[in-house]
Z-matrix of the N, CA and C atoms (Angstrom, degrees):
N
C 1 1.471
C 2 1.567 1 112.64
N 3 1.327 2 112.16 1 136.22
C 4 1.425 3 118.94 2 -172.25
C 5 1.545 4 108.26 3 -78.43
N 6 1.321 5 113.72 4 145.02
C 7 1.508 6 123.35 5 -178.28
C 8 1.556 7 104.32 6 -78.49
N 9 1.330 8 115.05 7 140.04
C 10 1.440 9 123.73 8 175.42
C 11 1.547 10 107.41 9 -100.84
N 12 1.236 11 117.24 10 128.44
C 13 1.478 12 125.02 11 179.47
C 14 1.534 13 108.64 12 -112.99
N 15 1.378 14 114.69 13 124.52
C 16 1.450 15 119.20 14 174.02
C 17 1.493 16 111.38 15 -91.16
N 18 1.335 17 117.75 16 123.95
C 19 1.418 18 125.31 17 -173.77
C 20 1.526 19 109.70 18 -129.47
N 21 1.382 20 112.83 19 138.11
C 22 1.482 21 119.43 20 169.74
C 23 1.513 22 110.44 21 -103.41
N 24 1.346 23 113.57 22 147.82
C 25 1.455 24 116.83 23 179.87
C 26 1.521 25 104.31 24 -136.29
N 27 1.372 26 117.57 25 147.50
C 28 1.449 27 122.42 26 -176.87
C 29 1.560 28 111.35 27 -103.77
N 30 1.356 29 115.32 28 127.68
C 31 1.473 30 119.95 29 170.27
C 32 1.510 31 103.11 30 -99.54
N 33 1.385 32 114.13 31 103.74
C 34 1.441 33 120.14 32 -178.51
C 35 1.526 34 107.59 33 -110.76
N 36 1.323 35 112.32 34 125.97
C 37 1.447 36 115.96 35 -178.40
C 38 1.538 37 109.49 36 -117.76
N 39 1.360 38 117.01 37 139.42
C 40 1.433 39 121.36 38 -178.82
C 41 1.504 40 112.45 39 -95.39
N 42 1.329 41 119.04 40 -178.11
C 43 1.496 42 122.05 41 -173.40
C 44 1.486 43 112.18 42 -66.79
N 45 1.341 44 118.40 43 -17.65
C 46 1.481 45 121.93 44 -179.94
C 47 1.564 46 107.80 45 -94.32
N 48 1.311 47 122.88 46 16.25
C 49 1.425 48 126.86 47 -176.84
C 50 1.519 49 114.19 48 59.49
N 51 1.362 50 114.92 49 27.97
C 52 1.506 51 120.28 50 176.31
C 53 1.529 52 108.20 51 -94.80
N 54 1.264 53 116.62 52 150.91
C 55 1.513 54 123.18 53 -177.56
C 56 1.511 55 110.02 54 -111.49
N 57 1.373 56 116.47 55 138.02
C 58 1.410 57 123.24 56 178.43
C 59 1.528 58 111.87 57 -73.37
N 60 1.419 59 114.79 58 123.77
C 61 1.393 60 120.29 59 -177.91
C 62 1.555 61 104.94 60 -121.85
N 63 1.331 62 118.31 61 141.06
C 64 1.499 63 123.90 62 -179.11
C 65 1.491 64 110.92 63 -124.03
N 66 1.374 65 114.02 64 133.76
C 67 1.461 66 118.56 65 179.27
C 68 1.517 67 107.93 66 -97.42
N 69 1.356 68 111.08 67 123.70
C 70 1.487 69 117.83 68 177.79
C 71 1.510 70 112.03 69 -62.71
N 72 1.274 71 117.89 70 137.72
C 73 1.447 72 122.76 71 -179.69
C 74 1.545 73 112.01 72 -73.67
N 75 1.411 74 115.27 73 160.40
C 76 1.464 75 117.52 74 -177.57
C 77 1.586 76 112.04 75 -61.44
N 78 1.359 77 117.85 76 -19.81
C 79 1.447 78 121.85 77 -174.18
C 80 1.536 79 109.66 78 -88.81
N 81 1.340 80 119.59 79 -12.13
C 82 1.499 81 122.18 80 -178.85
C 83 1.494 82 110.91 81 -83.06
N 84 1.365 83 114.30 82 158.73
C 85 1.439 84 114.23 83 169.10
C 86 1.510 85 111.82 84 -67.42
N 87 1.325 86 119.74 85 150.37
C 88 1.480 87 124.36 86 -170.55
C 89 1.574 88 105.78 87 53.42
N 90 1.370 89 119.24 88 62.87
C 91 1.384 90 123.28 89 -176.11
C 92 1.559 91 112.39 90 -69.39
N 93 1.362 92 112.68 91 155.84
C 94 1.462 93 122.66 92 170.34
C 95 1.552 94 114.13 93 58.53
N 96 1.320 95 117.41 94 23.50
C 97 1.416 96 118.02 95 174.40
C 98 1.601 97 109.16 96 -119.24
N 99 1.231 98 117.57 97 156.80
C 100 1.476 99 121.72 98 -174.86
C 101 1.497 100 111.35 99 -85.55
N 102 1.362 101 118.00 100 151.40
C 103 1.388 102 123.17 101 178.47
C 104 1.552 103 108.49 102 -152.17
N 105 1.279 104 114.80 103 171.53
C 106 1.434 105 121.40 104 168.45
C 107 1.528 106 103.83 105 -90.42
N 108 1.320 107 116.16 106 130.73
C 109 1.537 108 118.92 107 -177.04
C 110 1.456 109 115.81 108 -64.97
N 111 1.284 110 116.21 109 144.45
C 112 1.472 111 124.39 110 179.71
C 113 1.507 112 110.63 111 170.04
N 114 1.279 113 116.09 112 -150.76
C 115 1.485 114 119.25 113 178.89
C 116 1.546 115 112.58 114 177.49
N 117 1.279 116 113.51 115 -168.62
C 118 1.510 117 125.81 116 -171.60
C 119 1.574 118 108.20 117 -69.05
N 120 1.240 119 115.58 118 138.20
C 121 1.510 120 124.68 119 171.66
C 122 1.568 121 104.92 120 -85.33
N 123 1.335 122 111.32 121 121.21
C 124 1.484 123 120.33 122 177.94
C 125 1.531 124 110.11 123 -70.38
N 126 1.292 125 118.29 124 157.65
C 127 1.424 126 124.85 125 175.56
C 128 1.528 127 110.57 126 -56.19
N 129 1.314 128 117.40 127 124.23
C 130 1.484 129 119.55 128 178.18
C 131 1.510 130 117.16 129 82.65
N 132 1.334 131 114.34 130 2.02
C 133 1.526 132 121.42 131 -177.51
C 134 1.480 133 108.79 132 -94.50
N 135 1.337 134 115.16 133 138.75
C 136 1.449 135 118.43 134 173.46
C 137 1.505 136 111.46 135 -81.98
N 138 1.359 137 116.06 136 159.45
C 139 1.444 138 117.29 137 -174.32
C 140 1.523 139 115.62 138 -60.08
N 141 1.333 140 116.83 139 -41.79
C 142 1.448 141 121.15 140 179.53
C 143 1.528 142 112.00 141 -60.34
N 144 1.261 143 117.08 142 -49.21
C 145 1.476 144 124.27 143 179.97
C 146 1.575 145 109.03 144 -60.63
N 147 1.329 146 116.80 145 -45.33
C 148 1.440 147 121.50 146 179.92
C 149 1.534 148 111.15 147 -60.34
N 150 1.305 149 117.75 148 -46.64
C 151 1.449 150 120.88 149 -175.17
C 152 1.584 151 106.89 150 -68.43
N 153 1.298 152 118.76 151 -43.89
C 154 1.498 153 119.76 152 179.80
C 155 1.509 154 111.56 153 -59.79
N 156 1.372 155 114.97 154 -42.42
C 157 1.479 156 120.46 155 -179.99
C 158 1.498 157 112.40 156 -64.53
N 159 1.338 158 114.83 157 -47.02
C 160 1.449 159 120.25 158 -178.77
C 161 1.569 160 113.85 159 -63.08
N 162 1.297 161 115.31 160 -39.74
C 163 1.500 162 118.13 161 179.51
C 164 1.593 163 110.26 162 -70.12
N 165 1.332 164 115.92 163 -36.72
C 166 1.518 165 117.36 164 175.81
C 167 1.520 166 108.25 165 -64.78
N 168 1.372 167 120.37 166 -41.41
C 169 1.477 168 122.12 167 -179.87
C 170 1.518 169 110.77 168 -68.01
N 171 1.296 170 119.70 169 -43.75
C 172 1.457 171 123.74 170 -170.06
C 173 1.489 172 113.35 171 -83.70
N 174 1.367 173 112.89 172 -37.96
C 175 1.559 174 117.32 173 -168.11
C 176 1.538 175 112.71 174 -119.55
N 177 1.364 176 115.80 175 -1.88
C 178 1.452 177 120.81 176 174.17
C 179 1.603 178 109.72 177 56.33
N 180 1.278 179 113.45 178 41.87
C 181 1.462 180 119.09 179 171.32
C 182 1.501 181 111.63 180 -148.08
N 183 1.388 182 120.28 181 164.26
C 184 1.385 183 124.35 182 -175.02
C 185 1.522 184 111.84 183 -105.70
N 186 1.298 185 115.58 184 133.83
C 187 1.504 186 121.25 185 177.58
C 188 1.476 187 105.65 186 -125.03
N 189 1.411 188 111.99 187 163.64
C 190 1.445 189 119.25 188 168.24
C 191 1.536 190 106.23 189 -119.70
N 192 1.335 191 115.15 190 115.55
C 193 1.423 192 122.93 191 -176.85
C 194 1.492 193 109.28 192 -69.35
N 195 1.339 194 121.78 193 140.47
C 196 1.371 195 128.04 194 177.08
C 197 1.521 196 112.16 195 -114.48
N 198 1.315 197 118.44 196 -146.26
C 199 1.507 198 120.25 197 -175.62
C 200 1.574 199 112.51 198 -74.78
N 201 1.270 200 112.04 199 158.98
C 202 1.456 201 120.48 200 175.17
C 203 1.536 202 108.41 201 -66.56
N 204 1.408 203 115.74 202 127.98
C 205 1.453 204 120.97 203 -178.57
C 206 1.497 205 110.97 204 -97.79
N 207 1.365 206 114.45 205 -39.26
C 208 1.483 207 116.38 206 -177.65
C 209 1.514 208 105.65 207 -153.36
N 210 1.312 209 116.93 208 139.88
C 211 1.447 210 123.85 209 179.55
C 212 1.529 211 108.09 210 -131.18
N 213 1.415 212 115.08 211 110.02
C 214 1.393 213 117.81 212 -172.38
C 215 1.483 214 109.26 213 -135.92
N 216 1.349 215 118.86 214 144.19
C 217 1.464 216 126.42 215 174.54
C 218 1.528 217 109.23 216 -105.85
N 219 1.311 218 117.29 217 125.59
C 220 1.544 219 121.66 218 177.54
C 221 1.477 220 111.35 219 -125.21
N 222 1.258 221 118.38 220 135.11
C 223 1.474 222 122.79 221 178.77
C 224 1.531 223 111.47 222 -101.57
N 225 1.328 224 113.88 223 115.95
C 226 1.427 225 120.20 224 172.30
C 227 1.466 226 113.04 225 -93.85
N 228 1.286 227 120.50 226 179.52
C 229 1.534 228 120.20 227 -179.78
C 230 1.434 229 113.63 228 -61.95
N 231 1.222 230 121.84 229 -35.27
C 232 1.514 231 123.41 230 -170.19
C 233 1.573 232 111.90 231 -113.46
N 234 1.299 233 118.21 232 -18.27
C 235 1.464 234 120.81 233 -179.20
C 236 1.533 235 111.62 234 -153.96
N 237 1.365 236 112.44 235 167.55
C 238 1.459 237 118.99 236 173.48
C 239 1.506 238 109.26 237 -113.14
N 240 1.344 239 114.48 238 138.14
C 241 1.521 240 118.47 239 -179.03
C 242 1.529 241 109.39 240 -118.18
N 243 1.274 242 117.65 241 129.84
C 244 1.393 243 121.60 242 172.25
C 245 1.567 244 103.46 243 -102.28
N 246 1.336 245 117.26 244 106.23
C 247 1.413 246 122.85 245 -173.32
C 248 1.582 247 110.33 246 -100.46
N 249 1.299 248 117.61 247 112.98
C 250 1.412 249 121.09 248 -176.38
C 251 1.592 250 104.24 249 -104.69
N 252 1.280 251 118.28 250 107.30
C 253 1.465 252 121.53 251 175.09
C 254 1.457 253 110.89 252 -88.86
N 255 1.345 254 113.80 253 131.86
C 256 1.527 255 119.04 254 -178.60
C 257 1.507 256 109.66 255 -127.63
N 258 1.286 257 113.42 256 141.51
C 259 1.498 258 117.16 257 172.22
C 260 1.527 259 107.47 258 -68.11
N 261 1.353 260 113.30 259 146.75
C 262 1.463 261 120.68 260 -178.75
C 263 1.510 262 112.52 261 -149.48
N 264 1.282 263 115.63 262 142.13
C 265 1.470 264 121.63 263 179.31
C 266 1.492 265 108.99 264 -102.94
N 267 1.311 266 116.65 265 133.76
C 268 1.482 267 122.57 266 177.07
C 269 1.603 268 103.73 267 -76.44
N 270 1.326 269 115.23 268 122.33
C 271 1.532 270 112.62 269 -178.50
C 272 1.497 271 110.97 270 -117.17
N 273 1.418 272 120.50 271 -13.43
C 274 1.472 273 120.18 272 178.40
C 275 1.488 274 108.42 273 -159.51
N 276 1.352 275 114.42 274 130.89
C 277 1.461 276 119.44 275 175.13
C 278 1.513 277 110.19 276 88.72
N 279 1.327 278 114.57 277 174.35
C 280 1.455 279 122.60 278 172.44
C 281 1.577 280 108.82 279 -118.74
N 282 1.367 281 116.10 280 140.61
C 283 1.453 282 115.05 281 -177.41
C 284 1.541 283 113.17 282 -62.90
N 285 1.305 284 115.72 283 139.92
C 286 1.445 285 120.11 284 179.19
C 287 1.523 286 106.20 285 -129.02
N 288 1.348 287 117.00 286 135.26
C 289 1.492 288 122.78 287 -178.48
C 290 1.534 289 106.61 288 -76.01
N 291 1.299 290 116.35 289 120.85
C 292 1.515 291 122.63 290 169.62
C 293 1.479 292 111.52 291 -115.51
N 294 1.326 293 116.02 292 -46.87
C 295 1.469 294 122.09 293 -178.39
C 296 1.543 295 109.17 294 -94.99
N 297 1.284 296 117.52 295 -27.71
C 298 1.484 297 121.92 296 -175.60
C 299 1.497 298 110.22 297 -93.24
N 300 1.345 299 116.15 298 157.54
C 301 1.502 300 120.82 299 -178.15
C 302 1.526 301 110.66 300 -75.84
N 303 1.405 302 115.83 301 -26.78
C 304 1.429 303 117.08 302 -172.58
C 305 1.542 304 108.66 303 -166.62
N 306 1.318 305 117.17 304 149.24
C 307 1.478 306 122.06 305 175.58
C 308 1.540 307 104.52 306 -127.11
N 309 1.334 308 116.84 307 135.55
C 310 1.438 309 123.18 308 168.84
C 311 1.439 310 113.85 309 -135.10
N 312 1.361 311 115.99 310 156.62
C 313 1.445 312 123.70 311 172.41
C 314 1.521 313 106.30 312 -102.89
N 315 1.330 314 116.12 313 127.59
C 316 1.458 315 121.18 314 -173.78
C 317 1.524 316 110.46 315 -134.49
N 318 1.328 317 117.54 316 133.04
C 319 1.469 318 122.47 317 170.94
C 320 1.511 319 109.55 318 -53.99
N 321 1.365 320 117.05 319 139.51
C 322 1.444 321 121.63 320 -177.60
C 323 1.609 322 111.38 321 -56.62
N 324 1.292 323 116.38 322 -31.39
C 325 1.498 324 117.51 323 -177.25
C 326 1.568 325 110.30 324 -72.93
N 327 1.325 326 117.14 325 -11.23
C 328 1.501 327 120.78 326 -179.12
C 329 1.568 328 110.37 327 -106.25
N 330 1.286 329 118.69 328 2.13
C 331 1.490 330 122.13 329 -174.16
C 332 1.529 331 110.53 330 -59.11
N 333 1.367 332 115.87 331 -38.36
C 334 1.507 333 117.11 332 -179.58
C 335 1.483 334 113.81 333 -72.23
N 336 1.299 335 121.76 334 2.04
C 337 1.455 336 122.13 335 174.24
C 338 1.506 337 111.35 336 -79.52
N 339 1.273 338 117.71 337 -10.16
C 340 1.485 339 121.33 338 -178.66
C 341 1.553 340 110.97 339 -98.52
N 342 1.326 341 116.04 340 158.29
C 343 1.466 342 123.56 341 176.25
C 344 1.517 343 109.12 342 -90.62
N 345 1.339 344 116.35 343 91.90
C 346 1.506 345 120.35 344 -172.09
C 347 1.507 346 111.52 345 -82.06
N 348 1.262 347 117.57 346 152.23
C 349 1.434 348 124.55 347 166.79
C 350 1.536 349 108.46 348 -63.27
N 351 1.351 350 118.50 349 132.80
C 352 1.433 351 119.48 350 -171.34
C 353 1.531 352 115.55 351 -53.57
N 354 1.315 353 119.21 352 -33.58
C 355 1.457 354 123.36 353 -179.91
C 356 1.496 355 111.36 354 -63.05
N 357 1.319 356 117.74 355 -30.30
C 358 1.464 357 123.31 356 -177.15
C 359 1.554 358 115.17 357 -82.16
N 360 1.325 359 114.52 358 -15.67
C 361 1.450 360 118.02 359 -174.67
C 362 1.530 361 117.32 360 -58.58
N 363 1.288 362 117.68 361 -42.16
C 364 1.506 363 117.49 362 175.30
C 365 1.501 364 114.98 363 -55.16
N 366 1.301 365 117.76 364 -44.92
C 367 1.443 366 120.01 365 175.98
C 368 1.503 367 112.42 366 -65.00
N 369 1.359 368 119.53 367 -35.64
C 370 1.463 369 123.18 368 177.52
C 371 1.601 370 107.24 369 -63.29
N 372 1.266 371 117.09 370 -46.68
C 373 1.458 372 124.27 371 -179.72
C 374 1.493 373 109.92 372 -60.52
N 375 1.388 374 118.90 373 -42.98
C 376 1.386 375 121.05 374 -179.26
C 377 1.513 376 112.12 375 -66.56
N 378 1.348 377 116.41 376 -41.27
C 379 1.468 378 122.97 377 178.17
C 380 1.561 379 110.07 378 -61.26
N 381 1.258 380 118.60 379 -38.01
C 382 1.466 381 120.67 380 178.92
C 383 1.474 382 113.71 381 -71.75
N 384 1.280 383 116.42 382 -29.62
C 385 1.505 384 118.97 383 178.76
C 386 1.509 385 113.18 384 -79.79
N 387 1.376 386 113.69 385 -27.77
C 388 1.495 387 119.62 386 -179.64
C 389 1.486 388 109.52 387 -69.90
N 390 1.311 389 116.70 388 135.57
C 391 1.455 390 122.14 389 174.44
C 392 1.554 391 110.18 390 -79.94
N 393 1.298 392 111.90 391 141.78
C 394 1.457 393 118.36 392 177.99
C 395 1.525 394 108.80 393 -76.49
N 396 1.297 395 113.31 394 125.77
C 397 1.499 396 117.10 395 -179.76
C 398 1.606 397 106.27 396 -89.25
N 399 1.365 398 112.89 397 120.91
C 400 1.445 399 117.70 398 -177.94
C 401 1.538 400 110.00 399 -100.40
């Protein structure tokens, strides 16, 4: 039986309505594909705390996690991932790539130009369907 991993991911939008995208490094599982940054939820940890901790560890900045945006379960060859994408506000610092190969800010209408990790695709699709509120 495959192990199910519970993961949180941040949908961080800047003042120009661009969304932060992270390229997985060649050393990571599912290498060289784009994702929304985040990580595993520890035992007994709530989603908001997990996401804020992961972003501080991975990107060296502070966010405030908001509501759940997309909750999707995807089965890979060797494991199952429950990816919970949450909106988040950047409150201190600028994201810096430490674990990822690259970070970019991209307008939502251009998100599908990247090669996304399969588990992130439902959130990408939902973002593209959502109208930007001005």
